N, CA, C and O atoms as a Tinker XYZ file with bonds, in Angstrom:
   428  protein
     1  N     20.448000   -8.172000    4.381000    73     2
     2  CA    19.732000   -7.325000    3.892000    64     1     3
     3  C     17.982000   -7.736000    5.042000    63     2     4     5
     4  O     17.303000   -8.757000    5.149000    81     3
     5  N     17.875000   -6.343000    5.671000    73     3     6
     6  CA    16.321000   -6.225000    6.746000    64     5     7
     7  C     14.761000   -7.681000    5.647000    63     6     8     9
     8  O     14.589000   -8.044000    4.483000    81     7
     9  N     14.149000   -7.929000    6.880000    73     7    10
    10  CA    12.347000   -8.138000    6.172000    64     9    11
    11  C     11.939000   -7.461000    7.202000    63    10    12    13
    12  O     12.354000   -7.224000    8.337000    81    11
    13  N     11.009000   -7.191000    6.543000    73    11    14
    14  CA     9.115000   -6.183000    7.706000    64    13    15
    15  C      8.443000   -7.329000    7.100000    63    14    16    17
    16  O      8.619000   -7.916000    6.033000    81    15
    17  N      7.487000   -7.518000    8.233000    73    15    18
    18  CA     6.320000   -8.257000    8.115000    64    17    19
    19  C      5.413000   -6.991000    8.135000    63    18    20    21
    20  O      5.902000   -5.994000    8.666000    81    19
    21  N      4.373000   -6.918000    7.715000    73    19    22
    22  CA     3.108000   -5.919000    7.888000    64    21    23
    23  C      2.317000   -6.069000    8.798000    63    22    24    25
    24  O      1.790000   -7.092000    9.235000    81    23
    25  N      2.205000   -4.703000    9.179000    73    23    26
    26  CA     1.343000   -5.281000   10.025000    64    25    27
    27  C     -0.399000   -5.734000    9.915000    63    26    28    29
    28  O     -1.108000   -5.794000    8.910000    81    27
    29  N     -0.706000   -5.985000   11.219000    73    27    30
    30  CA    -2.141000   -6.713000   10.787000    64    29    31
    31  C     -2.813000   -5.385000    9.998000    63    30    32    33
    32  O     -3.283000   -5.526000    8.869000    81    31
    33  N     -2.818000   -4.319000   10.560000    73    31    34
    34  CA    -3.712000   -3.020000    9.986000    64    33    35
    35  C     -3.574000   -2.786000    8.771000    63    34    36    37
    36  O     -4.337000   -2.114000    8.077000    81    35
    37  N     -2.461000   -3.399000    8.391000    73    35    38
    38  CA    -1.853000   -2.984000    7.167000    64    37    39
    39  C     -2.298000   -4.462000    5.828000    63    38    40    41
    40  O     -2.349000   -4.302000    4.609000    81    39
    41  N     -2.470000   -5.353000    6.345000    73    39    42
    42  CA    -2.937000   -6.517000    5.407000    64    41    43
    43  C     -4.306000   -6.233000    5.716000    63    42    44    45
    44  O     -5.047000   -6.310000    4.736000    81    43
    45  N     -5.011000   -5.837000    7.115000    73    43    46
    46  CA    -6.626000   -5.499000    6.881000    64    45    47
    47  C     -7.069000   -4.599000    5.285000    63    46    48    49
    48  O     -7.660000   -5.232000    4.410000    81    47
    49  N     -6.785000   -3.430000    5.116000    73    47    50
    50  CA    -6.769000   -2.777000    3.756000    64    49    51
    51  C     -5.867000   -3.151000    2.878000    63    50    52    53
    52  O     -6.079000   -2.522000    1.842000    81    51
    53  N     -4.965000   -3.860000    2.767000    73    51    54
    54  CA    -4.821000   -4.690000    1.656000    64    53    55
    55  C     -5.813000   -5.709000    0.959000    63    54    56    57
    56  O     -5.853000   -5.980000   -0.241000    81    55
    57  N     -6.579000   -6.198000    1.946000    73    55    58
    58  CA    -7.424000   -7.370000    1.771000    64    57    59
    59  C     -8.957000   -6.239000    1.473000    63    58    60    61
    60  O     -9.885000   -6.625000    0.762000    81    59
    61  N     -8.955000   -5.100000    2.039000    73    59    62
    62  CA   -10.508000   -4.303000    1.805000    64    61    63
    63  C    -10.213000   -4.195000    0.280000    63    62    64    65
    64  O    -11.065000   -4.648000   -0.484000    81    63
    65  N     -8.944000   -3.567000   -0.294000    73    63    66
    66  CA    -8.685000   -3.276000   -1.923000    64    65    67
    67  C     -9.192000   -3.699000   -2.315000    63    66    68    69
    68  O    -10.338000   -3.370000   -2.623000    81    67
    69  N     -8.314000   -5.287000   -2.679000    73    67    70
    70  CA    -8.843000   -6.372000   -3.044000    64    69    71
    71  C    -10.104000   -6.592000   -3.527000    63    70    72    73
    72  O    -10.648000   -6.814000   -4.608000    81    71
    73  N    -10.500000   -6.406000   -1.934000    73    71    74
    74  CA   -11.837000   -7.168000   -2.295000    64    73    75
    75  C    -13.042000   -6.403000   -3.020000    63    74    76    77
    76  O    -13.947000   -6.833000   -3.736000    81    75
    77  N    -12.675000   -4.904000   -2.504000    73    75    78
    78  CA   -13.371000   -3.829000   -3.315000    64    77    79
    79  C    -13.218000   -3.762000   -5.033000    63    78    80    81
    80  O    -13.995000   -3.633000   -5.979000    81    79
    81  N    -11.760000   -3.926000   -4.848000    73    79    82
    82  CA   -11.353000   -4.449000   -6.865000    64    81    83
    83  C    -12.386000   -5.618000   -7.192000    63    82    84    85
    84  O    -13.027000   -5.484000   -8.235000    81    83
    85  N    -12.543000   -6.387000   -6.663000    73    83    86
    86  CA   -13.269000   -7.590000   -7.161000    64    85    87
    87  C    -14.256000   -7.479000   -7.267000    63    86    88    89
    88  O    -14.919000   -8.082000   -8.111000    81    87
    89  N    -14.744000   -6.594000   -6.375000    73    87    90
    90  CA   -16.702000   -6.749000   -6.935000    64    89    91
    91  C    -16.775000   -5.379000   -7.891000    63    90    92    93
    92  O    -17.503000   -4.573000   -7.313000    81    91
    93  N    -16.433000   -5.004000   -8.755000    73    91    94
    94  CA   -16.495000   -3.726000   -9.694000    64    93    95
    95  C    -16.225000   -4.227000  -10.899000    63    94    96    97
    96  O    -15.079000   -4.671000  -10.833000    81    95
    97  N    -16.731000   -4.419000  -12.121000    73    95    98
    98  CA   -16.401000   -4.165000  -13.215000    64    97    99
    99  C    -14.842000   -4.241000  -13.483000    63    98   100   101
   100  O    -14.140000   -3.516000  -12.778000    81    99
   101  N    -14.139000   -5.158000  -14.563000    73    99   102
   102  CA   -13.606000   -5.010000  -15.080000    64   101   103
   103  C    -12.972000   -2.839000  -15.312000    63   102   104   105
   104  O    -12.288000   -1.931000  -14.840000    81   103
   105  N    -13.681000   -3.142000  -16.122000    73   103   106
   106  CA   -13.804000   -1.535000  -16.094000    64   105   107
   107  C    -13.570000   -0.406000  -15.733000    63   106   108   109
   108  O    -13.189000    0.502000  -16.472000    81   107
   109  N    -13.874000   -0.298000  -13.955000    73   107   110
   110  CA   -13.569000   -0.065000  -12.768000    64   109   111
   111  C    -12.365000   -0.168000  -11.626000    63   110   112   113
   112  O    -11.838000    0.385000  -10.660000    81   111
   113  N    -12.358000   -0.842000  -12.143000    73   111   114
   114  CA   -11.045000   -1.789000  -11.637000    64   113   115
   115  C     -9.960000   -0.634000  -11.347000    63   114   116   117
   116  O     -9.324000   -0.366000  -12.366000    81   115
   117  N     -9.598000    0.095000  -10.251000    73   115   118
   118  CA    -7.987000    0.289000  -10.235000    64   117   119
   119  C     -6.587000   -0.739000   -9.512000    63   118   120   121
   120  O     -6.616000   -1.754000   -8.816000    81   119
   121  N     -5.586000   -0.018000   -9.996000    73   119   122
   122  CA    -4.536000   -0.486000   -9.633000    64   121   123
   123  C     -3.656000   -1.625000  -10.837000    63   122   124   125
   124  O     -3.955000   -2.388000  -11.755000    81   123
   125  N     -2.569000   -1.192000  -10.201000    73   123   126
   126  CA    -1.782000   -1.812000  -11.640000    64   125   127
   127  C     -1.344000   -3.372000  -11.149000    63   126   128   129
   128  O     -1.257000   -3.706000   -9.967000    81   127
   129  N     -1.121000   -4.142000  -12.160000    73   127   130
   130  CA    -0.780000   -5.717000  -11.202000    64   129   131
   131  C      0.798000   -5.647000  -10.253000    63   130   132   133
   132  O      0.961000   -6.526000   -9.407000    81   131
   133  N      1.675000   -4.801000  -10.406000    73   131   134
   134  CA     2.551000   -4.305000   -9.511000    64   133   135
   135  C      1.257000   -4.287000   -8.175000    63   134   136   137
   136  O      1.147000   -5.072000   -7.232000    81   135
   137  N      0.402000   -3.103000   -8.528000    73   135   138
   138  CA    -0.413000   -2.982000   -6.942000    64   137   139
   139  C     -1.214000   -4.321000   -6.521000    63   138   140   141
   140  O     -1.510000   -4.686000   -5.383000    81   139
   141  N     -1.458000   -4.892000   -7.640000    73   139   142
   142  CA    -2.276000   -6.064000   -7.030000    64   141   143
   143  C     -1.212000   -7.093000   -6.216000    63   142   144   145
   144  O     -1.360000   -7.607000   -5.107000    81   143
   145  N      0.201000   -7.239000   -7.405000    73   143   146
   146  CA     0.284000   -8.609000   -6.216000    64   145   147
   147  C      1.238000   -8.001000   -4.928000    63   146   148   149
   148  O      1.586000   -8.849000   -4.106000    81   147
   149  N      1.697000   -6.553000   -4.689000    73   147   150
   150  CA     1.426000   -5.795000   -3.713000    64   149   151
   151  C      0.282000   -6.353000   -2.482000    63   150   152   153
   152  O      0.253000   -7.064000   -1.477000    81   151
   153  N     -0.162000   -5.926000   -2.904000    73   151   154
   154  CA    -2.181000   -6.295000   -2.125000    64   153   155
   155  C     -1.840000   -7.606000   -1.384000    63   154   156   157
   156  O     -1.612000   -7.698000   -0.178000    81   155
   157  N     -1.840000   -8.534000   -2.226000    73   155   158
   158  CA    -1.647000  -10.060000   -2.648000    64   157   159
   159  C     -0.404000  -10.130000   -0.761000    63   158   160   161
   160  O     -1.033000  -10.349000    0.275000    81   159
   161  N      0.255000  -10.044000   -0.716000    73   159   162
   162  CA     1.926000   -9.970000    0.148000    64   161   163
   163  C      1.474000   -9.442000    1.136000    63   162   164   165
   164  O      1.649000  -10.007000    2.215000    81   163
   165  N      0.830000   -8.326000    1.083000    73   163   166
   166  CA     0.784000   -7.432000    2.470000    64   165   167
   167  C     -0.419000   -8.167000    2.739000    63   166   168   169
   168  O     -0.276000   -8.754000    3.812000    81   167
   169  N     -1.897000   -8.457000    2.069000    73   167   170
   170  CA    -2.550000   -8.937000    2.716000    64   169   171
   171  C     -2.116000  -10.516000    3.626000    63   170   172   173
   172  O     -2.662000  -11.182000    4.506000    81   171
   173  N     -1.164000  -10.586000    3.032000    73   171   174
   174  CA    -0.604000  -12.578000    3.869000    64   173   175
   175  C      0.249000  -12.544000    4.677000    63   174   176   177
   176  O      0.729000  -13.563000    5.172000    81   175
   177  N      0.692000  -11.083000    5.043000    73   175   178
   178  CA     0.979000  -10.474000    5.870000    64   177   179
   179  C      2.813000  -11.174000    5.570000    63   178   180   181
   180  O      3.464000  -11.378000    6.594000    81   179
   181  N      3.345000  -11.416000    4.499000    73   179   182
   182  CA     4.641000  -11.404000    3.781000    64   181   183
   183  C      5.556000  -10.572000    3.871000    63   182   184   185
   184  O      5.418000   -9.354000    3.761000    81   183
   185  N      6.956000  -11.392000    4.156000    73   183   186
   186  CA     8.146000  -10.904000    4.811000    64   185   187
   187  C      8.070000   -9.872000    3.835000    63   186   188   189
   188  O      7.784000  -10.319000    2.725000    81   187
   189  N      8.322000   -7.942000    3.903000    73   187   190
   190  CA     8.847000   -7.574000    2.559000    64   189   191
   191  C     10.359000   -7.326000    2.975000    63   190   192   193
   192  O     10.989000   -7.614000    3.993000    81   191
   193  N     10.699000   -6.676000    1.790000    73   191   194
   194  CA    12.183000   -6.666000    2.301000    64   193   195
   195  C     12.691000   -4.673000    2.120000    63   194   196   197
   196  O     11.760000   -3.878000    1.992000    81   195
   197  N     13.811000   -4.260000    2.132000    73   195   198
   198  CA    13.501000   -2.571000    2.854000    64   197   199
   199  C     13.306000   -2.327000    1.315000    63   198   200   201
   200  O     12.657000   -1.282000    1.265000    81   199
   201  N     13.505000   -2.698000    0.220000    73   199   202
   202  CA    13.334000   -2.333000   -1.063000    64   201   203
   203  C     11.949000   -2.326000   -1.042000    63   202   204   205
   204  O     11.618000   -1.168000   -0.790000    81   203
   205  N     10.995000   -3.007000   -1.174000    73   203   206
   206  CA     9.237000   -3.006000   -1.276000    64   205   207
   207  C      8.962000   -2.038000    0.047000    63   206   208   209
   208  O      7.957000   -1.328000    0.032000    81   207
   209  N      9.796000   -2.014000    1.111000    73   207   210
   210  CA     9.159000   -0.282000    1.246000    64   209   211
   211  C      9.522000    0.630000    1.197000    63   210   212   213
   212  O      8.958000    1.480000    1.885000    81   211
   213  N     10.580000    0.994000    0.434000    73   211   214
   214  CA    10.984000    2.341000   -0.066000    64   213   215
   215  C     10.512000    2.140000   -0.923000    63   214   216   217
   216  O     10.614000    3.280000   -1.377000    81   215
   217  N      9.634000    1.240000   -2.210000    73   215   218
   218  CA     8.466000    1.063000   -2.839000    64   217   219
   219  C      7.259000    1.822000   -3.018000    63   218   220   221
   220  O      6.670000    2.520000   -3.844000    81   219
   221  N      7.135000    1.186000   -1.426000    73   219   222
   222  CA     5.178000    2.070000   -1.065000    64   221   223
   223  C      5.737000    2.797000   -0.447000    63   222   224   225
   224  O      4.777000    3.338000    0.101000    81   223
   225  N      7.086000    3.572000    0.166000    73   223   226
   226  CA     6.792000    5.081000    0.015000    64   225   227
   227  C      6.950000    5.918000   -0.740000    63   226   228   229
   228  O      6.356000    6.995000   -0.682000    81   227
   229  N      7.766000    5.611000   -1.590000    73   227   230
   230  CA     7.264000    6.007000   -3.124000    64   229   231
   231  C      5.977000    6.189000   -3.716000    63   230   232   233
   232  O      5.634000    7.148000   -4.407000    81   231
   233  N      5.080000    4.895000   -3.298000    73   231   234
   234  CA     3.872000    5.032000   -4.336000    64   233   235
   235  C      3.261000    6.618000   -3.730000    63   234   236   237
   236  O      3.032000    7.709000   -4.250000    81   235
   237  N      3.156000    6.033000   -2.338000    73   235   238
   238  CA     2.498000    6.824000   -1.551000    64   237   239
   239  C      2.492000    8.420000   -2.043000    63   238   240   241
   240  O      1.451000    9.054000   -2.214000    81   239
   241  N      4.110000    9.073000   -2.284000    73   239   242
   242  CA     4.436000    9.993000   -1.851000    64   241   243
   243  C      3.367000   10.818000   -3.459000    63   242   244   245
   244  O      2.566000   11.745000   -3.576000    81   243
   245  N      4.067000    9.686000   -4.494000    73   243   246
   246  CA     3.447000   10.299000   -5.706000    64   245   247
   247  C      1.571000   10.179000   -5.612000    63   246   248   249
   248  O      0.989000   10.834000   -6.477000    81   247
   249  N      0.862000    9.549000   -4.821000    73   247   250
   250  CA     0.088000    9.195000   -5.656000    64   249   251
   251  C     -1.154000   10.690000   -4.459000    63   250   252   253
   252  O     -1.953000   11.508000   -4.915000    81   251
   253  N     -0.704000   10.402000   -2.736000    73   251   254
   254  CA    -1.124000   11.580000   -2.304000    64   253   255
   255  C     -2.275000   12.352000   -2.679000    63   254   256   257
   256  O     -3.404000   12.271000   -2.194000    81   255
   257  N     -1.946000   12.970000   -3.426000    73   255   258
   258  CA    -2.531000   14.015000   -4.881000    64   257   259
   259  C     -3.593000   13.597000   -4.723000    63   258   260   261
   260  O     -4.324000   14.225000   -3.957000    81   259
   261  N     -4.167000   12.233000   -5.452000    73   259   262
   262  CA    -5.721000   11.825000   -5.490000    64   261   263
   263  C     -6.707000   11.162000   -4.576000    63   262   264   265
   264  O     -7.629000   10.424000   -4.920000    81   263
   265  N     -6.245000   11.684000   -2.860000    73   263   266
   266  CA    -6.996000   12.285000   -1.826000    64   265   267
   267  C     -7.756000   13.358000   -2.451000    63   266   268   269
   268  O     -8.582000   13.871000   -1.696000    81   267
   269  N     -7.694000   13.852000   -3.674000    73   267   270
   270  CA    -8.984000   15.451000   -3.848000    64   269   271
   271  C     -9.593000   14.957000   -4.812000    63   270   272   273
   272  O    -10.220000   15.886000   -5.322000    81   271
   273  N     -9.748000   14.179000   -5.275000    73   271   274
   274  CA   -10.100000   13.113000   -6.642000    64   273   275
   275  C    -11.600000   12.811000   -5.851000    63   274   276   277
   276  O    -11.840000   12.521000   -4.680000    81   275
   277  N    -12.588000   13.038000   -7.170000    73   275   278
   278  CA   -13.645000   11.982000   -6.773000    64   277   279
   279  C    -13.553000   10.620000   -6.898000    63   278   280   281
   280  O    -12.872000    9.810000   -7.527000    81   279
   281  N    -14.692000   10.618000   -5.890000    73   279   282
   282  CA   -15.040000    9.144000   -5.379000    64   281   283
   283  C    -13.574000    8.368000   -4.245000    63   282   284   285
   284  O    -13.164000    7.227000   -4.031000    81   283
   285  N    -13.210000    9.734000   -3.788000    73   283   286
   286  CA   -11.719000    9.119000   -2.742000    64   285   287
   287  C    -12.488000    8.404000   -1.573000    63   286   288   289
   288  O    -13.555000    8.900000   -1.209000    81   287
   289  N    -12.031000    7.310000   -0.983000    73   287   290
   290  CA   -13.120000    6.735000    0.139000    64   289   291
   291  C    -14.310000    6.264000   -0.329000    63   290   292   293
   292  O    -15.387000    6.370000    0.258000    81   291
   293  N    -14.141000    5.804000   -1.265000    73   291   294
   294  CA   -15.617000    4.900000   -1.981000    64   293   295
   295  C    -15.187000    4.332000   -2.763000    63   294   296   297
   296  O    -14.659000    3.399000   -2.158000    81   295
   297  N    -14.866000    4.094000   -4.558000    73   295   298
   298  CA   -14.431000    2.827000   -5.372000    64   297   299
   299  C    -14.319000    3.796000   -6.397000    63   298   300   301
   300  O    -14.939000    3.766000   -7.460000    81   299
   301  N    -13.310000    4.866000   -5.953000    73   299   302
   302  CA   -12.367000    5.345000   -7.359000    64   301   303
   303  C    -11.365000    4.665000   -8.081000    63   302   304   305
   304  O    -11.554000    3.573000   -7.544000    81   303
   305  N    -10.694000    4.508000   -8.663000    73   303   306
   306  CA    -9.247000    3.907000   -9.389000    64   305   307
   307  C     -8.292000    4.291000   -8.337000    63   306   308   309
   308  O     -7.726000    3.336000   -7.806000    81   307
   309  N     -7.941000    5.607000   -7.857000    73   307   310
   310  CA    -6.817000    5.746000   -6.951000    64   309   311
   311  C     -7.250000    5.882000   -5.967000    63   310   312   313
   312  O     -6.845000    6.793000   -5.245000    81   311
   313  N     -8.427000    4.863000   -5.494000    73   311   314
   314  CA    -8.801000    4.550000   -3.833000    64   313   315
   315  C     -8.336000    2.953000   -3.301000    63   314   316   317
   316  O     -8.021000    2.347000   -2.277000    81   315
   317  N     -8.605000    2.678000   -5.283000    73   315   318
   318  CA    -8.412000    1.527000   -5.114000    64   317   319
   319  C     -6.723000    1.227000   -4.831000    63   318   320   321
   320  O     -6.210000    0.596000   -3.908000    81   319
   321  N     -6.186000    1.812000   -5.799000    73   319   322
   322  CA    -4.937000    1.832000   -5.509000    64   321   323
   323  C     -4.087000    1.574000   -3.976000    63   322   324   325
   324  O     -3.293000    0.810000   -3.428000    81   323
   325  N     -4.918000    2.846000   -3.749000    73   323   326
   326  CA    -4.148000    3.652000   -2.395000    64   325   327
   327  C     -4.353000    2.291000   -1.301000    63   326   328   329
   328  O     -3.272000    1.721000   -1.154000    81   327
   329  N     -5.298000    1.749000   -0.636000    73   327   330
   330  CA    -5.705000    0.213000   -0.324000    64   329   331
   331  C     -5.347000   -0.675000   -0.347000    63   330   332   333
   332  O     -5.355000   -1.442000    0.616000    81   331
   333  N     -4.660000   -1.044000   -2.021000    73   331   334
   334  CA    -3.562000   -2.686000   -1.995000    64   333   335
   335  C     -2.462000   -1.792000   -1.679000    63   334   336   337
   336  O     -2.164000   -2.156000   -0.542000    81   335
   337  N     -2.173000   -1.443000   -1.794000    73   335   338
   338  CA    -0.704000   -0.497000   -1.494000    64   337   339
   339  C     -0.614000   -0.511000    0.722000    63   338   340   341
   340  O      0.291000   -0.068000    1.429000    81   339
   341  N     -1.664000   -1.058000    1.063000    73   339   342
   342  CA    -1.629000   -0.939000    2.706000    64   341   343
   343  C     -2.539000    0.530000    3.071000    63   342   344   345
   344  O     -3.113000    0.637000    4.155000    81   343
   345  N     -2.580000    1.519000    2.125000    73   343   346
   346  CA    -3.812000    2.844000    2.449000    64   345   347
   347  C     -2.868000    3.360000    3.571000    63   346   348   349
   348  O     -1.662000    3.152000    3.707000    81   347
   349  N     -3.898000    4.237000    4.499000    73   347   350
   350  CA    -2.736000    5.070000    5.357000    64   349   351
   351  C     -2.275000    4.371000    5.998000    63   350   352   353
   352  O     -1.117000    4.767000    6.137000    81   351
   353  N     -2.494000    3.048000    6.824000    73   351   354
   354  CA    -1.701000    2.828000    7.750000    64   353   355
   355  C     -0.319000    2.201000    6.920000    63   354   356   357
   356  O      0.776000    2.111000    7.474000    81   355
   357  N     -0.535000    1.849000    5.709000    73   355   358
   358  CA     1.045000    0.974000    5.117000    64   357   359
   359  C      1.902000    1.988000    4.808000    63   358   360   361
   360  O      3.120000    1.920000    4.645000    81   359
   361  N      0.804000    3.427000    4.703000    73   359   362
   362  CA     1.990000    4.912000    4.063000    64   361   363
   363  C      2.709000    5.064000    5.935000    63   362   364   365
   364  O      3.922000    5.065000    6.140000    81   363
   365  N      1.915000    5.150000    6.799000    73   363   366
   366  CA     2.348000    5.492000    7.756000    64   365   367
   367  C      4.092000    4.055000    8.043000    63   366   368   369
   368  O      5.285000    4.222000    8.295000    81   367
   369  N      3.415000    3.118000    7.861000    73   367   370
   370  CA     4.209000    1.966000    8.022000    64   369   371
   371  C      5.729000    1.764000    7.476000    63   370   372   373
   372  O      6.689000    1.271000    8.069000    81   371
   373  N      5.640000    2.341000    6.052000    73   371   374
   374  CA     6.752000    2.461000    5.354000    64   373   375
   375  C      7.275000    4.140000    5.897000    63   374   376   377
   376  O      8.501000    4.238000    5.838000    81   375
   377  N      6.822000    4.971000    6.220000    73   375   378
   378  CA     7.303000    6.460000    6.995000    64   377   379
   379  C      8.376000    5.643000    8.313000    63   378   380   381
   380  O      9.548000    5.929000    8.560000    81   379
   381  N      7.685000    4.791000    8.859000    73   379   382
   382  CA     8.054000    4.662000   10.354000    64   381   383
   383  C      9.347000    3.392000   10.015000    63   382   384   385
   384  O     10.276000    3.283000   10.816000    81   383
   385  N      9.304000    2.854000    9.273000    73   383   386
   386  CA    10.469000    1.814000    8.908000    64   385   387
   387  C     11.835000    2.745000    8.712000    63   386   388   389
   388  O     12.895000    2.729000    9.338000    81   387
   389  N     11.251000    3.816000    7.250000    73   387   390
   390  CA    12.298000    3.767000    6.214000    64   389   391
   391  C     13.299000    5.014000    7.668000    63   390   392   393
   392  O     14.485000    5.336000    7.749000    81   391
   393  N     12.200000    5.328000    8.463000    73   391   394
   394  CA    12.853000    6.644000    9.299000    64   393   395
   395  C     14.313000    5.991000   10.138000    63   394   396   397
   396  O     15.489000    6.346000   10.057000    81   395
   397  N     13.567000    4.759000   11.054000    73   395   398
   398  CA    14.427000    4.281000   11.521000    64   397   399
   399  C     15.790000    2.878000   10.620000    63   398   400   401
   400  O     16.511000    2.220000   11.370000    81   399
   401  N     15.835000    2.779000    9.831000    73   399   402
   402  CA    16.536000    2.531000    9.306000    64   401   403
   403  C     17.263000    3.647000    8.542000    63   402   404   405
   404  O     18.427000    3.438000    8.201000    81   403
   405  N     16.479000    5.203000    8.146000    73   403   406
   406  CA    17.782000    6.060000    8.618000    64   405   407
   407  C     18.635000    6.660000    9.557000    63   406   408   409
   408  O     19.769000    7.130000    9.457000    81   407
   409  N     17.831000    6.542000   10.511000    73   407   410
   410  CA    18.516000    6.377000   11.986000    64   409   411
   411  C     19.458000    5.708000   12.076000    63   410   412   413
   412  O     20.513000    6.290000   12.326000    81   411
   413  N     19.477000    4.114000   11.902000    73   411   414
   414  CA    20.328000    3.460000   12.014000    64   413   415
   415  C     21.706000    3.570000   10.846000    63   414   416   417
   416  O     22.762000    2.972000   11.052000    81   415
   417  N     21.457000    4.456000    9.594000    73   415   418
   418  CA    22.559000    4.535000    9.360000    64   417   419
   419  C     23.967000    5.293000    9.719000    63   418   420   421
   420  O     25.137000    5.177000    9.355000    81   419
   421  N     23.049000    6.349000   10.864000    73   419   422
   422  CA    23.572000    7.056000   11.173000    64   421   423
   423  C     24.647000    6.823000   12.253000    63   422   424   425
   424  O     25.795000    7.230000   12.428000    81   423
   425  N     23.699000    5.900000   12.984000    73   423   426
   426  CA    24.784000    5.167000   14.194000    64   425   427
   427  C     26.457000    5.365000   13.285000    63   426   428
   428  O     27.496000    4.966000   13.811000    81   427
């Protein structure tokens, strides 16, 4: 099974999400326990499996509509969660990996 190291830009966004979440009172914190664990993994640039990359792509597909919500780009729960999963950089990275793996499977 292939493993992938998150790029530095993805790690930075995950760290930003963790810091933002930590700066807010518990009642305003976004993200789930899974999202926080994923952020720690990404922030530390730990190797992730293709299954994790698929989960990342799935998260971004489900939550792309949150971009229109109030507080996006500031401190909304949706924004926090987006950052925890690596932000726009994480979304692009997951898409690139999955496209490359699909191409490999066709060969």
